[in-house]
Biopython code that builds the backbone (N, CA, C, O; Angstrom):
import numpy as np
from Bio.PDB.StructureBuilder import StructureBuilder

atoms = [
    (1, "ALA", "N", (102.480, 127.495, 113.060)),
    (1, "ALA", "CA", (101.400, 126.286, 112.556)),
    (1, "ALA", "C", (101.637, 126.160, 111.235)),
    (1, "ALA", "O", (101.921, 127.130, 110.532)),
    (2, "ARG", "N", (101.512, 124.610, 110.667)),
    (2, "ARG", "CA", (101.570, 124.385, 109.466)),
    (2, "ARG", "C", (100.401, 124.248, 108.551)),
    (2, "ARG", "O", (99.404, 123.647, 108.951)),
    (3, "ASP", "N", (100.449, 124.774, 107.320)),
    (3, "ASP", "CA", (99.104, 124.688, 106.665)),
    (3, "ASP", "C", (99.349, 123.409, 105.599)),
    (3, "ASP", "O", (100.246, 123.216, 104.778)),
    (4, "LEU", "N", (98.204, 122.646, 105.956)),
    (4, "LEU", "CA", (98.284, 121.422, 105.354)),
    (4, "LEU", "C", (97.474, 121.359, 104.066)),
    (4, "LEU", "O", (97.064, 120.274, 103.652)),
    (5, "ASP", "N", (97.237, 122.500, 103.424)),
    (5, "ASP", "CA", (96.222, 122.395, 102.070)),
    (5, "ASP", "C", (97.117, 122.264, 100.937)),
    (5, "ASP", "O", (96.563, 122.233, 99.838)),
    (6, "GLU", "N", (98.539, 122.172, 100.972)),
    (6, "GLU", "CA", (99.564, 122.120, 99.838)),
    (6, "GLU", "C", (99.279, 120.880, 99.266)),
    (6, "GLU", "O", (98.884, 119.912, 99.916)),
    (7, "ILE", "N", (99.518, 120.894, 97.778)),
    (7, "ILE", "CA", (99.128, 119.900, 97.158)),
    (7, "ILE", "C", (100.296, 119.460, 96.214)),
    (7, "ILE", "O", (100.762, 120.264, 95.407)),
    (8, "SER", "N", (100.795, 118.098, 96.327)),
    (8, "SER", "CA", (101.907, 118.039, 95.381)),
    (8, "SER", "C", (101.384, 117.345, 93.979)),
    (8, "SER", "O", (100.393, 116.646, 93.767)),
    (9, "TYR", "N", (102.396, 117.792, 93.136)),
    (9, "TYR", "CA", (101.896, 117.366, 91.554)),
    (9, "TYR", "C", (103.168, 116.442, 91.141)),
    (9, "TYR", "O", (104.330, 116.593, 91.519)),
    (10, "GLU", "N", (102.614, 115.377, 90.208)),
    (10, "GLU", "CA", (103.453, 114.344, 89.567)),
    (10, "GLU", "C", (103.059, 114.542, 88.215)),
    (10, "GLU", "O", (101.911, 114.803, 87.856)),
    (11, "ALA", "N", (104.045, 114.409, 87.482)),
    (11, "ALA", "CA", (104.003, 114.505, 85.762)),
    (11, "ALA", "C", (104.870, 113.431, 85.192)),
    (11, "ALA", "O", (106.030, 113.431, 85.603)),
    (12, "GLU", "N", (104.532, 112.518, 84.329)),
    (12, "GLU", "CA", (105.417, 111.481, 83.837)),
    (12, "GLU", "C", (105.183, 111.331, 82.329)),
    (12, "GLU", "O", (104.045, 111.101, 81.918)),
    (13, "ALA", "N", (106.176, 111.448, 81.530)),
    (13, "ALA", "CA", (106.008, 111.298, 80.035)),
    (13, "ALA", "C", (107.007, 110.190, 79.609)),
    (13, "ALA", "O", (108.029, 110.043, 80.279)),
    (14, "SER", "N", (106.760, 109.372, 78.487)),
    (14, "SER", "CA", (107.512, 108.546, 78.055)),
    (14, "SER", "C", (107.439, 108.338, 76.387)),
    (14, "SER", "O", (106.363, 108.339, 75.788)),
    (15, "LEU", "N", (108.581, 108.181, 75.804)),
    (15, "LEU", "CA", (108.344, 108.033, 74.326)),
    (15, "LEU", "C", (109.084, 106.747, 74.129)),
    (15, "LEU", "O", (110.242, 106.645, 74.533)),
    (16, "THR", "N", (108.387, 105.625, 73.444)),
    (16, "THR", "CA", (109.323, 104.477, 73.120)),
    (16, "THR", "C", (109.287, 103.924, 71.634)),
    (16, "THR", "O", (108.155, 103.844, 71.156)),
    (17, "ALA", "N", (109.940, 103.681, 71.133)),
    (17, "ALA", "CA", (110.083, 102.985, 69.753)),
    (17, "ALA", "C", (110.311, 101.513, 70.197)),
    (17, "ALA", "O", (110.813, 101.160, 71.264)),
    (18, "VAL", "N", (109.794, 100.602, 69.055)),
    (18, "VAL", "CA", (109.690, 99.226, 69.236)),
    (18, "VAL", "C", (110.258, 98.607, 67.702)),
    (18, "VAL", "O", (109.873, 99.021, 66.609)),
    (19, "CYS", "N", (111.060, 97.740, 67.881)),
    (19, "CYS", "CA", (111.692, 97.274, 66.632)),
    (19, "CYS", "C", (111.358, 95.780, 66.675)),
    (19, "CYS", "O", (111.952, 95.137, 67.540)),
    (20, "ARG", "N", (110.478, 95.104, 65.859)),
    (20, "ARG", "CA", (110.236, 93.901, 65.841)),
    (20, "ARG", "C", (111.252, 92.823, 65.085)),
    (20, "ARG", "O", (111.583, 92.968, 63.908)),
    (21, "LEU", "N", (111.612, 91.945, 65.751)),
    (21, "LEU", "CA", (112.784, 91.089, 65.011)),
    (21, "LEU", "C", (112.159, 89.910, 64.325)),
    (21, "LEU", "O", (112.522, 89.541, 63.209)),
    (22, "ASN", "N", (111.161, 89.297, 65.053)),
    (22, "ASN", "CA", (110.226, 88.353, 64.440)),
    (22, "ASN", "C", (109.110, 88.161, 65.442)),
    (22, "ASN", "O", (108.929, 88.878, 66.426)),
    (23, "ARG", "N", (108.366, 87.093, 65.081)),
    (23, "ARG", "CA", (107.152, 86.962, 65.872)),
    (23, "ARG", "C", (107.105, 87.057, 67.598)),
    (23, "ARG", "O", (106.121, 87.424, 68.240)),
    (24, "CYS", "N", (108.544, 86.591, 68.221)),
    (24, "CYS", "CA", (108.580, 86.458, 69.483)),
    (24, "CYS", "C", (109.490, 87.640, 70.050)),
    (24, "CYS", "O", (109.324, 88.024, 71.207)),
    (25, "TRP", "N", (110.526, 88.253, 69.158)),
    (25, "TRP", "CA", (111.474, 88.799, 69.723)),
    (25, "TRP", "C", (111.442, 90.491, 69.498)),
    (25, "TRP", "O", (111.227, 90.918, 68.364)),
    (26, "ALA", "N", (111.636, 91.310, 70.486)),
    (26, "ALA", "CA", (111.486, 92.753, 69.869)),
    (26, "ALA", "C", (112.603, 93.624, 70.694)),
    (26, "ALA", "O", (113.046, 93.183, 71.755)),
    (27, "LEU", "N", (113.002, 94.774, 70.208)),
    (27, "LEU", "CA", (113.824, 95.337, 70.939)),
    (27, "LEU", "C", (113.091, 97.050, 71.164)),
    (27, "LEU", "O", (112.422, 97.719, 70.376)),
    (28, "ARG", "N", (113.464, 97.290, 72.282)),
    (28, "ARG", "CA", (112.703, 98.582, 72.771)),
    (28, "ARG", "C", (113.775, 99.715, 73.036)),
    (28, "ARG", "O", (114.947, 99.407, 73.256)),
    (29, "ALA", "N", (113.395, 100.893, 73.014)),
    (29, "ALA", "CA", (114.336, 101.908, 73.491)),
    (29, "ALA", "C", (113.476, 103.356, 73.421)),
    (29, "ALA", "O", (112.550, 103.533, 72.630)),
    (30, "GLY", "N", (113.924, 104.306, 74.338)),
    (30, "GLY", "CA", (113.167, 105.451, 74.628)),
    (30, "GLY", "C", (113.597, 106.353, 75.463)),
    (30, "GLY", "O", (114.772, 106.353, 75.828)),
    (31, "TYR", "N", (112.793, 107.168, 75.847)),
    (31, "TYR", "CA", (113.293, 108.133, 76.679)),
    (31, "TYR", "C", (111.766, 108.407, 77.787)),
    (31, "TYR", "O", (110.557, 108.322, 77.570)),
    (32, "GLN", "N", (112.512, 108.728, 78.889)),
    (32, "GLN", "CA", (111.275, 109.008, 80.069)),
    (32, "GLN", "C", (111.744, 110.127, 80.973)),
    (32, "GLN", "O", (112.930, 110.338, 81.226)),
    (33, "ILE", "N", (110.578, 110.928, 81.507)),
    (33, "ILE", "CA", (110.806, 111.941, 82.534)),
    (33, "ILE", "C", (109.787, 111.658, 83.575)),
    (33, "ILE", "O", (108.707, 111.106, 83.367)),
    (34, "LEU", "N", (110.195, 112.054, 84.623)),
    (34, "LEU", "CA", (109.359, 112.171, 85.763)),
    (34, "LEU", "C", (109.380, 113.433, 86.625)),
    (34, "LEU", "O", (110.488, 113.797, 87.019)),
    (35, "TRP", "N", (108.344, 114.127, 86.960)),
    (35, "TRP", "CA", (108.511, 115.512, 87.504)),
    (35, "TRP", "C", (107.725, 115.465, 88.836)),
    (35, "TRP", "O", (106.585, 115.001, 88.809)),
    (36, "ILE", "N", (108.249, 115.911, 89.994)),
    (36, "ILE", "CA", (107.265, 115.710, 90.988)),
    (36, "ILE", "C", (107.520, 117.357, 91.638)),
    (36, "ILE", "O", (108.630, 117.889, 91.648)),
    (37, "ASP", "N", (106.472, 117.899, 92.071)),
    (37, "ASP", "CA", (106.330, 119.382, 92.410)),
    (37, "ASP", "C", (106.009, 119.599, 93.941)),
    (37, "ASP", "O", (105.223, 118.792, 94.438)),
    (38, "HIS", "N", (106.418, 120.390, 94.581)),
    (38, "HIS", "CA", (106.042, 120.588, 96.195)),
    (38, "HIS", "C", (106.162, 119.324, 96.930)),
    (38, "HIS", "O", (105.240, 118.760, 97.519)),
    (39, "LEU", "N", (107.753, 118.807, 96.816)),
    (39, "LEU", "CA", (107.969, 117.779, 97.726)),
    (39, "LEU", "C", (108.501, 118.083, 99.085)),
    (39, "LEU", "O", (109.428, 118.891, 99.138)),
    (40, "HIS", "N", (108.001, 117.492, 100.332)),
    (40, "HIS", "CA", (108.271, 117.753, 101.334)),
    (40, "HIS", "C", (109.336, 116.711, 101.992)),
    (40, "HIS", "O", (108.743, 115.930, 102.736)),
    (41, "LEU", "N", (110.695, 116.481, 101.934)),
    (41, "LEU", "CA", (111.451, 115.482, 102.418)),
    (41, "LEU", "C", (111.549, 115.469, 104.112)),
    (41, "LEU", "O", (111.572, 116.458, 104.845)),
    (42, "ALA", "N", (111.591, 114.307, 104.429)),
    (42, "ALA", "CA", (111.825, 114.115, 106.144)),
    (42, "ALA", "C", (113.143, 114.717, 106.318)),
    (42, "ALA", "O", (113.393, 115.376, 107.327)),
    (43, "GLU", "N", (114.091, 114.510, 105.293)),
    (43, "GLU", "CA", (115.573, 115.044, 105.916)),
    (43, "GLU", "C", (115.339, 116.475, 106.174)),
    (43, "GLU", "O", (115.794, 116.866, 107.249)),
    (44, "ASP", "N", (114.661, 117.462, 105.350)),
    (44, "ASP", "CA", (114.391, 118.932, 105.781)),
    (44, "ASP", "C", (113.783, 119.036, 107.191)),
    (44, "ASP", "O", (114.252, 119.848, 107.989)),
    (45, "ALA", "N", (112.683, 118.182, 107.543)),
    (45, "ALA", "CA", (112.178, 118.219, 108.802)),
    (45, "ALA", "C", (112.965, 117.947, 109.719)),
    (45, "ALA", "O", (112.669, 118.536, 110.758)),
    (46, "TYR", "N", (114.151, 117.084, 109.810)),
    (46, "TYR", "CA", (114.795, 116.641, 110.739)),
    (46, "TYR", "C", (115.825, 117.614, 110.992)),
    (46, "TYR", "O", (116.251, 117.676, 112.145)),
    (47, "MET", "N", (116.382, 118.520, 109.967)),
    (47, "MET", "CA", (117.199, 119.486, 110.187)),
    (47, "MET", "C", (116.423, 120.763, 110.517)),
    (47, "MET", "O", (117.127, 121.738, 110.780)),
    (48, "GLY", "N", (115.267, 120.908, 110.545)),
    (48, "GLY", "CA", (114.574, 121.987, 111.248)),
    (48, "GLY", "C", (113.990, 122.789, 110.282)),
    (48, "GLY", "O", (113.397, 123.779, 110.712)),
    (49, "ASP", "N", (114.009, 122.602, 109.025)),
    (49, "ASP", "CA", (113.357, 123.668, 107.853)),
    (49, "ASP", "C", (112.264, 122.707, 107.123)),
    (49, "ASP", "O", (112.325, 122.293, 105.966)),
    (50, "ALA", "N", (111.166, 122.433, 108.166)),
    (50, "ALA", "CA", (110.197, 121.602, 107.595)),
    (50, "ALA", "C", (109.330, 122.426, 106.587)),
    (50, "ALA", "O", (108.460, 121.765, 106.019)),
    (51, "PHE", "N", (109.413, 123.782, 106.256)),
    (51, "PHE", "CA", (108.459, 124.265, 105.455)),
    (51, "PHE", "C", (109.198, 124.495, 103.882)),
    (51, "PHE", "O", (108.651, 125.079, 102.947)),
    (52, "THR", "N", (110.257, 124.023, 103.864)),
    (52, "THR", "CA", (110.932, 123.768, 102.540)),
    (52, "THR", "C", (110.094, 122.989, 101.733)),
    (52, "THR", "O", (109.609, 121.997, 102.278)),
    (53, "ASP", "N", (109.769, 123.235, 100.396)),
    (53, "ASP", "CA", (109.206, 122.462, 99.370)),
    (53, "ASP", "C", (110.385, 122.150, 98.259)),
    (53, "ASP", "O", (111.190, 123.053, 98.031)),
    (54, "ARG", "N", (110.497, 121.012, 97.630)),
    (54, "ARG", "CA", (111.331, 120.963, 96.559)),
    (54, "ARG", "C", (110.461, 120.282, 95.339)),
    (54, "ARG", "O", (109.334, 119.787, 95.343)),
    (55, "ASP", "N", (111.449, 120.458, 94.276)),
    (55, "ASP", "CA", (110.977, 119.784, 92.962)),
    (55, "ASP", "C", (111.921, 118.931, 92.661)),
    (55, "ASP", "O", (113.093, 119.304, 92.718)),
    (56, "LEU", "N", (111.634, 117.785, 92.330)),
    (56, "LEU", "CA", (112.431, 116.397, 91.679)),
    (56, "LEU", "C", (111.995, 116.246, 90.195)),
    (56, "LEU", "O", (110.852, 116.308, 89.742)),
    (57, "THR", "N", (113.161, 116.037, 89.542)),
    (57, "THR", "CA", (112.997, 115.527, 88.149)),
    (57, "THR", "C", (114.051, 114.516, 88.082)),
    (57, "THR", "O", (115.205, 114.736, 88.451)),
    (58, "PHE", "N", (113.557, 113.188, 87.514)),
    (58, "PHE", "CA", (114.138, 111.973, 87.113)),
    (58, "PHE", "C", (113.981, 112.026, 85.543)),
    (58, "PHE", "O", (112.914, 112.384, 85.044)),
    (59, "HIS", "N", (115.001, 111.684, 84.822)),
    (59, "HIS", "CA", (114.739, 111.499, 83.260)),
    (59, "HIS", "C", (116.244, 110.625, 82.529)),
    (59, "HIS", "O", (117.379, 110.704, 82.998)),
    (60, "GLY", "N", (115.997, 110.141, 81.783)),
    (60, "GLY", "CA", (116.850, 109.325, 81.320)),
    (60, "GLY", "C", (116.297, 108.237, 79.960)),
    (60, "GLY", "O", (115.132, 108.043, 79.611)),
    (61, "TRP", "N", (117.502, 107.671, 79.402)),
    (61, "TRP", "CA", (117.083, 106.689, 78.317)),
    (61, "TRP", "C", (116.790, 105.321, 79.008)),
    (61, "TRP", "O", (117.130, 104.952, 80.132)),
    (62, "HIS", "N", (116.057, 104.645, 78.033)),
    (62, "HIS", "CA", (115.868, 103.252, 78.466)),
    (62, "HIS", "C", (115.854, 102.205, 77.368)),
    (62, "HIS", "O", (115.548, 102.652, 76.262)),
    (63, "ALA", "N", (116.104, 100.983, 77.432)),
    (63, "ALA", "CA", (116.359, 100.215, 76.100)),
    (63, "ALA", "C", (116.002, 98.793, 76.730)),
    (63, "ALA", "O", (116.052, 98.728, 77.958)),
    (64, "GLY", "N", (115.707, 97.848, 76.141)),
    (64, "GLY", "CA", (115.341, 96.512, 76.627)),
    (64, "GLY", "C", (115.065, 95.479, 75.324)),
    (64, "GLY", "O", (114.977, 95.865, 74.159)),
    (65, "ILE", "N", (114.959, 94.208, 75.735)),
    (65, "ILE", "CA", (114.583, 93.465, 74.850)),
    (65, "ILE", "C", (113.522, 92.503, 75.286)),
    (65, "ILE", "O", (113.680, 91.923, 76.359)),
    (66, "GLU", "N", (112.310, 92.245, 74.462)),
    (66, "GLU", "CA", (111.206, 91.778, 74.951)),
    (66, "GLU", "C", (111.047, 90.195, 74.043)),
    (66, "GLU", "O", (111.376, 89.955, 72.882)),
    (67, "CYS", "N", (110.561, 89.491, 74.841)),
    (67, "CYS", "CA", (110.154, 88.072, 74.221)),
    (67, "CYS", "C", (108.647, 87.717, 74.673)),
    (67, "CYS", "O", (108.323, 87.702, 75.860)),
    (68, "ARG", "N", (107.773, 87.437, 73.640)),
    (68, "ARG", "CA", (106.358, 87.248, 73.799)),
    (68, "ARG", "C", (106.073, 85.834, 73.068)),
    (68, "ARG", "O", (106.310, 85.703, 71.868)),
    (69, "ARG", "N", (105.659, 85.004, 73.692)),
    (69, "ARG", "CA", (105.168, 83.765, 73.300)),
    (69, "ARG", "C", (103.681, 83.614, 73.362)),
    (69, "ARG", "O", (103.155, 82.551, 73.034)),
]
sb = StructureBuilder()
sb.init_structure("model")
sb.init_model(0)
sb.init_chain("A")
sb.init_seg("    ")
for serial, (resi, resn, name, xyz) in enumerate(atoms, 1):
    if name == "N":
        sb.init_residue(resn, " ", resi, " ")
    sb.init_atom(name, np.array(xyz, "f"), 0.0, 1.0, " ", f" {name:<3s}", serial, name[0])
structure = sb.get_structure()
């Protein structure tokens, strides 16, 4: 029997710096992280191990150009 009272958790954090070039244009750069806990994947259920839970972490730098008029 499967216990359906498990709860997944998700947390996200981002730190961004903005450098204004003029009234319209700006440069953005920063770092982001996304963490998901107690994740059950369809791949695990298909392979017969449906009770396995996983943690996923995505993180990395981001950069961009912004134009506001």
